[in-house]
C-alpha positions in Angstrom: 0.0 0.0 0.0 2.7 2.6 0.8 4.1 2.4 -2.7 0.8 3.2 -4.4 0.2 6.1 -2.0 3.7 7.5 -2.6 3.2 7.4 -6.3 -0.4 8.6 -6.5 -1.3 10.3 -3.1 -4.1 9.3 -0.8 -7.1 10.3 -2.8 -6.2 8.8 -6.2 -4.9 5.6 -4.5 -8.2 5.3 -2.6 -10.3 5.9 -5.7 -8.4 3.5 -7.9 -8.5 0.7 -5.3 -12.2 1.4 -4.7 -12.9 0.9 -8.4 -10.9 -2.3 -8.5 -12.7 -3.6 -5.4 -16.0 -2.8 -7.1 -14.9 -4.8 -10.2 -14.6 -7.9 -8.0 -18.0 -7.3 -6.4 -19.4 -7.1 -10.0 -17.5 -10.3 -10.9 -19.3 -12.1 -8.0 -22.6 -10.7 -9.3 -22.2 -11.9 -12.9 -20.9 -15.3 -11.9 -23.2 -16.0 -8.9 -23.1 -19.8 -8.8 -19.3 -20.3 -8.9 -17.6 -20.9 -5.6 -14.2 -20.2 -7.0 -15.3 -16.8 -8.5 -17.0 -16.0 -5.1 -13.9 -16.7 -3.1 -11.6 -14.8 -5.5 -14.1 -12.0 -5.6 -14.4 -11.8 -1.8 -10.7 -12.0 -1.3 -9.7 -9.4 -3.9 -12.6 -7.0 -3.3 -11.7 -6.6 0.4 -8.0 -6.7 -0.3 -8.4 -3.6 -2.5 -11.0 -2.0 -0.4 -8.7 -2.3 2.6 -6.6 0.4 1.0 -9.1 3.3 1.1 -10.3 2.1 4.6 -6.8 2.2 5.9 -6.0 5.5 4.2 -9.1 7.0 5.8 -7.3 6.9 9.1 -4.4 8.7 7.5 -6.7 11.3 6.0 -8.6 12.1 9.1 -5.6 13.7 10.9 -5.0 15.8 7.8 -8.5 17.2 8.1 -7.9 18.1 11.7 -4.9 20.2 10.6 -7.0 21.7 7.8 -9.7 22.6 10.3 -7.2 24.2 12.6 -5.7 26.1 9.6 -9.1 27.4 8.5 -10.7 28.2 11.9 -7.8 28.4 14.4 -9.3 25.7 16.5 -7.8 22.2 16.7 -10.8 19.9 17.1 -9.1 16.5 17.0 -11.2 15.1 19.9 -14.5 16.2 18.3 -13.5 14.8 14.9 -12.3 11.4 16.3 -15.4 11.1 18.5 -17.6 11.9 15.6 -15.9 9.2 13.6 -16.4 6.6 16.4 -20.1 7.6 16.7 -20.8 7.4 13.0 -19.0 4.1 12.7 -21.1 2.6 15.5 -24.3 4.0 14.1 -23.4 2.7 10.6 -22.7 -0.8 11.9 -26.0 -0.8 13.8 -28.0 0.4 10.8 -26.3 -2.0 8.5 -27.0 -5.0 10.8 -30.6 -3.9 11.1 -30.9 -3.4 7.4 -29.7 -6.9 6.6 -32.3 -8.3 9.0 -35.0 -6.2 7.4 -34.0 -7.3 3.9 -33.9 -10.9 4.9 -37.3 -10.7 6.5 -38.7 -8.8 3.5 -37.5 -11.4 1.0 -38.8 -14.3 3.1 -35.5 -15.8 4.3 -36.1 -18.8 6.6 -33.1 -20.3 8.3 -32.3 -24.0 7.7 -34.8 -24.2 4.8 -34.4 -24.3 1.0 -34.6 -20.6 -0.1 -36.8 -19.3 -2.8 -35.4 -17.7 -6.0 -36.3 -14.3 -4.6 -34.4 -14.9 -1.4 -31.3 -16.2 -3.3 -31.4 -13.0 -5.5 -31.6 -10.9 -2.4 -28.7 -12.7 -0.8 -26.6 -12.2 -3.9 -27.5 -8.5 -3.9 -26.6 -8.2 -0.2 -23.1 -9.5 -0.9 -22.5 -7.8 -4.2 -24.7 -5.0 -5.5 -25.4 -3.3 -2.2 -21.8 -3.1 -1.0 -20.6 -2.1 -4.4 -23.2 0.7 -4.5 -22.2 1.9 -1.1 -18.5 1.9 -2.2 -19.5 3.9 -5.3 -21.4 6.4 -3.2 -18.4 6.8 -0.9 -16.1 7.3 -3.8 -18.4 10.0 -5.3 -18.4 11.8 -1.9 -14.6 11.4 -1.7 -14.1 13.2 -5.1 -14.9 16.4 -3.2 -11.9 15.9 -0.9 -9.2 18.2 -2.3 -6.5 18.0 0.4 -3.5 16.5 -1.4 0.0 16.0 -0.1 1.3 19.4 -1.4 -1.6 21.4 0.1 -1.3 19.5 3.4 2.4 20.2 3.6 1.7 23.9 3.0 -0.9 23.9 5.8 1.5 22.2 8.2 4.2 24.7 7.5 1.8 27.6 8.0 0.5 26.2 11.3 4.1 25.8 12.5 4.8 29.4 11.5 1.8 30.6 13.5 2.9 28.9 16.7 
């Protein structure tokens, strides 16, 4: 991961790896009944999606410094606690949503599943995560704090203190 970030910076590396991760979700969707394709798809989609997830924790401190540069207030505690709260809320909503979808499509544990249920299970492991990654990448396109700009901000903050 460090080599791709050194070459491309955080944003492009995240977006490229997100696109590749989505490709493997799509692969699992178009080849739904192939265990090998599913295992490869799962392994590689999450291998590539680990890059933007890990980089997010490197980007967050950059935004703390950006906020301090813009407002004069260093709000790292607020930003980190907001991250923790939104992660927990997101996990709770995701878990509930999976249950709601399974209930809606008629999933019954330890029973043969209907075609509708099987399609929903396929969507839950391919189309829905891929869609959420795409939404995240679209939001991330608005992030414009690159290595050069961050370096300038840090220098200016050091000069202020």
